[in-house]
C-alpha positions as a Markdown table, in Angstrom:
| # | Residue | x | y | z |
|---|---|---|---|---|
| 1 | Met | -4.8 | -65.3 | -18.1 |
| 2 | Ser | -1.8 | -67.2 | -19.4 |
| 3 | Phe | -1.4 | -68.3 | -23.0 |
| 4 | Leu | -1.2 | -72.0 | -23.9 |
| 5 | Arg | -0.4 | -72.8 | -27.5 |
| 6 | Ala | -3.0 | -75.0 | -29.2 |
| 7 | Arg | -1.4 | -78.4 | -29.6 |
| 8 | Ser | -3.8 | -80.2 | -32.0 |
| 9 | Glu | -5.9 | -79.4 | -35.0 |
| 10 | Glu | -9.0 | -79.8 | -32.8 |
| 11 | Glu | -7.8 | -77.2 | -30.4 |
| 12 | Ile | -7.0 | -74.8 | -33.2 |
| 13 | Val | -10.4 | -75.2 | -34.7 |
| 14 | Ser | -12.0 | -74.8 | -31.3 |
| 15 | Arg | -10.2 | -71.5 | -30.7 |
| 16 | Gln | -11.1 | -70.3 | -34.2 |
| 17 | Asp | -14.7 | -71.2 | -33.5 |
| 18 | Glu | -14.6 | -69.3 | -30.2 |
| 19 | Ile | -13.2 | -66.2 | -31.9 |
| 20 | Leu | -15.8 | -66.3 | -34.6 |
| 21 | Ala | -18.6 | -66.8 | -32.1 |
| 22 | Ala | -17.4 | -63.7 | -30.2 |
| 23 | Gly | -17.0 | -61.7 | -33.5 |
| 24 | Glu | -20.5 | -62.7 | -34.6 |
| 25 | Thr | -22.0 | -61.6 | -31.2 |
| 26 | Leu | -20.3 | -58.3 | -31.5 |
| 27 | Phe | -21.3 | -57.8 | -35.1 |
| 28 | Gln | -24.9 | -58.5 | -34.4 |
| 29 | Arg | -24.9 | -56.3 | -31.3 |
| 30 | Ser | -22.9 | -53.3 | -32.6 |
| 31 | Gly | -22.2 | -53.8 | -36.3 |
| 32 | Tyr | -18.9 | -53.5 | -38.1 |
| 33 | Asn | -17.5 | -50.8 | -35.8 |
| 34 | Gly | -18.3 | -52.8 | -32.7 |
| 35 | Val | -15.9 | -55.7 | -33.7 |
| 36 | Asn | -12.3 | -55.4 | -32.4 |
| 37 | Phe | -9.8 | -57.8 | -30.8 |
| 38 | Lys | -10.2 | -56.3 | -27.3 |
| 39 | Ala | -13.9 | -56.9 | -27.4 |
| 40 | Ile | -13.4 | -60.4 | -28.8 |
| 41 | Ser | -10.9 | -61.2 | -26.1 |
| 42 | Asp | -13.4 | -60.0 | -23.4 |
| 43 | Leu | -15.9 | -62.6 | -24.6 |
| 44 | Ala | -13.3 | -65.4 | -25.2 |
| 45 | Thr | -11.3 | -67.5 | -22.8 |
| 46 | Phe | -7.9 | -66.2 | -23.9 |
| 47 | Thr | -6.1 | -62.9 | -24.3 |
| 48 | Arg | -6.0 | -60.5 | -27.2 |
| 49 | Pro | -2.5 | -61.5 | -28.4 |
| 50 | Thr | -3.6 | -65.0 | -28.8 |
| 51 | Ile | -6.1 | -63.9 | -31.5 |
| 52 | Tyr | -3.3 | -62.7 | -33.7 |
| 53 | Asn | -2.1 | -66.3 | -34.0 |
| 54 | Tyr | -5.2 | -67.0 | -36.1 |
| 55 | Tyr | -6.4 | -63.7 | -37.6 |
| 56 | Lys | -4.4 | -60.6 | -38.7 |
| 57 | Asn | -7.2 | -58.2 | -38.0 |
| 58 | Lys | -11.0 | -57.9 | -37.5 |
| 59 | Asp | -11.6 | -58.0 | -41.2 |
| 60 | Glu | -10.2 | -61.5 | -41.4 |
| 61 | Val | -12.5 | -62.5 | -38.6 |
| 62 | Leu | -15.5 | -61.1 | -40.4 |
| 63 | Leu | -14.4 | -62.6 | -43.7 |
| 64 | Ala | -14.2 | -66.0 | -42.0 |
| 65 | Leu | -17.7 | -65.4 | -40.6 |
| 66 | Leu | -18.9 | -64.5 | -44.1 |
| 67 | Gln | -17.4 | -67.7 | -45.5 |
| 68 | Arg | -19.1 | -69.8 | -42.9 |
| 69 | Glu | -22.5 | -68.2 | -43.6 |
| 70 | Leu | -22.0 | -68.9 | -47.3 |
| 71 | Val | -21.1 | -72.5 | -46.7 |
| 72 | Ser | -24.1 | -72.9 | -44.5 |
| 73 | Trp | -26.5 | -71.3 | -47.1 |
| 74 | Lys | -25.1 | -73.5 | -49.9 |
| 75 | Ala | -25.6 | -76.7 | -47.9 |
| 76 | Glu | -29.2 | -75.8 | -47.0 |
| 77 | Phe | -30.1 | -74.7 | -50.6 |
| 78 | Thr | -28.5 | -77.8 | -52.1 |
| 79 | Ala | -30.5 | -80.0 | -49.7 |
| 80 | Lys | -33.7 | -78.2 | -50.6 |
| 81 | Ile | -33.4 | -78.5 | -54.3 |
| 82 | Ala | -32.2 | -82.1 | -54.2 |
| 83 | Ala | -35.4 | -83.2 | -52.6 |
| 84 | Val | -37.6 | -82.2 | -55.6 |
| 85 | Asp | -37.7 | -83.4 | -59.2 |
| 86 | Cys | -39.1 | -80.3 | -60.9 |
| 87 | Met | -39.9 | -76.7 | -60.1 |
| 88 | Thr | -41.9 | -73.9 | -61.6 |
| 89 | Gly | -40.6 | -70.4 | -61.5 |
| 90 | Glu | -42.8 | -69.7 | -58.5 |
| 91 | Asp | -41.5 | -72.8 | -56.7 |
| 92 | Tyr | -37.9 | -71.8 | -57.3 |
| 93 | Cys | -38.4 | -68.3 | -56.0 |
| 94 | Arg | -40.0 | -69.8 | -52.8 |
| 95 | Tyr | -37.2 | -72.2 | -52.2 |
| 96 | Leu | -34.5 | -69.6 | -52.8 |
| 97 | Thr | -36.2 | -67.1 | -50.6 |
| 98 | Gln | -36.6 | -69.6 | -47.8 |
| 99 | Ser | -33.0 | -70.6 | -48.0 |
| 100 | Val | -31.6 | -67.0 | -47.7 |
| 101 | Lys | -34.0 | -65.7 | -45.1 |
| 102 | Pro | -32.2 | -67.4 | -42.1 |
| 103 | His | -28.9 | -65.8 | -43.1 |
| 104 | Pro | -29.2 | -62.0 | -42.6 |
| 105 | Asn | -25.5 | -61.8 | -41.6 |
| 106 | Leu | -24.6 | -63.1 | -45.0 |
| 107 | Phe | -25.8 | -59.9 | -46.7 |
| 108 | Arg | -24.8 | -57.6 | -43.9 |
| 109 | Leu | -21.2 | -58.9 | -44.1 |
| 110 | Leu | -21.2 | -58.8 | -47.9 |
| 111 | Ala | -21.9 | -55.1 | -47.7 |
| 112 | Phe | -18.5 | -54.6 | -46.1 |
| 113 | Leu | -16.6 | -57.0 | -48.3 |
| 114 | Phe | -16.0 | -54.6 | -51.1 |
| 115 | Ser | -15.6 | -51.4 | -49.0 |
| 116 | Ser | -12.9 | -52.6 | -46.5 |
| 117 | Met | -12.6 | -56.3 | -45.8 |
| 118 | Glu | -10.9 | -57.2 | -49.1 |
| 119 | Asp | -8.2 | -54.6 | -48.7 |
| 120 | Asn | -7.4 | -55.6 | -45.2 |
| 121 | Cys | -7.3 | -59.4 | -45.6 |
| 122 | Arg | -4.4 | -61.6 | -46.6 |
| 123 | Leu | -4.3 | -63.0 | -50.2 |
| 124 | Glu | -4.6 | -66.6 | -49.0 |
| 125 | Asn | -7.7 | -65.7 | -46.9 |
| 126 | Leu | -9.4 | -64.0 | -49.9 |
| 127 | Arg | -8.4 | -67.0 | -52.2 |
| 128 | Asp | -10.1 | -69.4 | -49.8 |
| 129 | Phe | -13.2 | -67.2 | -49.5 |
| 130 | Tyr | -13.6 | -66.8 | -53.3 |
| 131 | Gly | -13.2 | -70.5 | -53.7 |
| 132 | Val | -16.4 | -70.8 | -51.5 |
| 133 | Val | -18.0 | -68.1 | -53.6 |
| 134 | Gln | -17.3 | -70.1 | -56.7 |
| 135 | Glu | -18.9 | -73.2 | -55.2 |
| 136 | Ala | -22.0 | -71.1 | -54.3 |
| 137 | Phe | -22.2 | -69.9 | -57.9 |
| 138 | Val | -21.9 | -73.5 | -59.2 |
| 139 | Cys | -24.7 | -74.4 | -56.8 |
| 140 | Ile | -27.0 | -71.7 | -58.4 |
| 141 | Asp | -25.9 | -72.6 | -61.9 |
| 142 | Thr | -26.6 | -76.3 | -61.3 |
| 143 | Ser | -30.1 | -75.5 | -60.0 |
| 144 | Val | -30.9 | -73.3 | -62.9 |
| 145 | Asp | -29.5 | -75.7 | -65.5 |
| 146 | Arg | -31.6 | -78.5 | -63.9 |
| 147 | Phe | -35.0 | -76.7 | -63.7 |
| 148 | Phe | -34.8 | -74.2 | -66.6 |
| 149 | Pro | -32.7 | -76.0 | -69.2 |
| 150 | Leu | -34.2 | -74.2 | -72.2 |
| 151 | Ala | -32.9 | -70.8 | -71.1 |
| 152 | Ser | -29.8 | -69.6 | -73.0 |
| 153 | Gln | -26.4 | -70.2 | -71.5 |
| 154 | Arg | -25.7 | -66.5 | -71.4 |
| 155 | Ser | -29.0 | -65.7 | -69.5 |
| 156 | Arg | -28.4 | -68.6 | -67.0 |
| 157 | Arg | -24.8 | -67.3 | -66.4 |
| 158 | Asp | -26.1 | -63.7 | -65.8 |
| 159 | Phe | -28.8 | -64.9 | -63.5 |
| 160 | Arg | -26.5 | -65.7 | -60.6 |
| 161 | Phe | -24.9 | -62.2 | -60.7 |
| 162 | Gln | -28.4 | -60.6 | -60.8 |
| 163 | Val | -29.6 | -62.7 | -57.9 |
| 164 | Val | -26.6 | -61.6 | -55.7 |
| 165 | Ala | -27.1 | -58.0 | -56.7 |
| 166 | Leu | -30.8 | -58.2 | -55.9 |
| 167 | Cys | -30.0 | -59.7 | -52.5 |
| 168 | Leu | -27.5 | -57.1 | -51.5 |
| 169 | Gly | -29.6 | -54.2 | -52.7 |
| 170 | Leu | -32.9 | -55.3 | -51.2 |
| 171 | His | -31.3 | -56.3 | -47.9 |
| 172 | Thr | -29.6 | -52.9 | -47.6 |
| 173 | Met | -32.8 | -51.1 | -48.3 |
| 174 | Thr | -35.1 | -53.2 | -46.1 |
| 175 | Ser | -32.7 | -53.5 | -43.0 |
| 176 | Leu | -32.5 | -49.9 | -42.0 |
| 177 | Ser | -31.3 | -48.8 | -38.6 |
| 178 | Asp | -33.6 | -46.9 | -36.2 |
| 179 | Lys | -31.8 | -43.7 | -37.1 |
| 180 | Gln | -32.1 | -44.3 | -40.8 |
| 181 | Thr | -35.8 | -45.1 | -40.5 |
| 182 | Ala | -36.4 | -42.0 | -38.4 |
| 183 | Ala | -34.7 | -39.7 | -40.9 |
| 184 | Leu | -36.6 | -41.1 | -43.8 |
| 185 | Arg | -39.9 | -40.8 | -42.0 |
| 186 | Glu | -39.2 | -37.2 | -41.0 |
| 187 | Ile | -38.9 | -36.2 | -44.7 |
| 188 | Gly | -41.9 | -38.3 | -45.7 |
| 189 | Ala | -39.9 | -40.7 | -47.8 |
| 190 | Ile | -41.4 | -43.9 | -46.3 |
| 191 | Asp | -44.4 | -45.0 | -44.4 |
| 192 | Glu | -43.6 | -48.6 | -44.0 |
| 193 | Ile | -40.5 | -50.7 | -44.9 |
| 194 | Pro | -41.4 | -53.6 | -47.2 |
| 195 | Ala | -40.4 | -57.1 | -46.2 |
| 196 | Phe | -37.2 | -58.4 | -47.8 |
| 197 | Ser | -38.7 | -61.8 | -48.4 |
| 198 | Glu | -41.6 | -60.5 | -50.4 |
| 199 | Leu | -39.5 | -58.2 | -52.5 |
| 200 | Phe | -36.8 | -60.7 | -53.1 |
| 201 | Ser | -39.2 | -63.4 | -54.2 |
| 202 | Gln | -40.9 | -61.0 | -56.6 |
| 203 | Gly | -37.5 | -59.9 | -58.0 |
| 204 | Val | -36.3 | -63.4 | -58.6 |
| 205 | Leu | -39.5 | -64.3 | -60.3 |
| 206 | Thr | -39.0 | -61.3 | -62.6 |
| 207 | Leu | -35.5 | -62.4 | -63.4 |
| 208 | Leu | -36.6 | -66.0 | -64.1 |
| 209 | Thr | -39.4 | -64.8 | -66.4 |
| 210 | Ala | -37.0 | -62.6 | -68.3 |
| 211 | Met | -34.6 | -65.5 | -68.6 |
| 212 | Glu | -37.2 | -67.9 | -69.9 |
| 213 | Arg | -38.3 | -65.4 | -72.5 |
| 214 | Lys | -34.8 | -65.7 | -74.0 |
| 215 | Cys | -35.2 | -69.5 | -74.5 |
């Protein structure tokens, strides 16, 4: 397979999309350890050396995937809340839960961000990613300011960090592998794994209730 350098922005974007699609397939199939440039090239239409023209290593591929998931979630949540004029705490919990549910990779990838991805990615990639993170935080801040304006500024600011922590913790605890589930069941630690959506919605409602009490 010969290498032809991309000659236009459209070709560059197309190749990046192909790399990300292959990386996403491998991540969903085999997790973090299953993603590597050889495996990506086996699924793509170009050779492994070509991938290095766009990404330094697999962590930059995964960071780009994470950034894409975050952009997609932000767009969906923004559209949801723009369609309503007011919300109760229960309504907000339902909308937020419905918006994150289709994005399991968002939380799976976030789990690796702090352990390895950050150290292995170039500064400019991290800068671009955290710019998207900031936009996501602004999205949450705007929604809380709009629907719960009487809450204190401090409690509204803390809410976004608490929601992210809640997402990460609950998704990790409710998305166990078969091996993890088997080990926990053998020691009698669990009978049934609770659904993420139910626990997340309850958790967000608890946070909102506490926030409103500080009005």
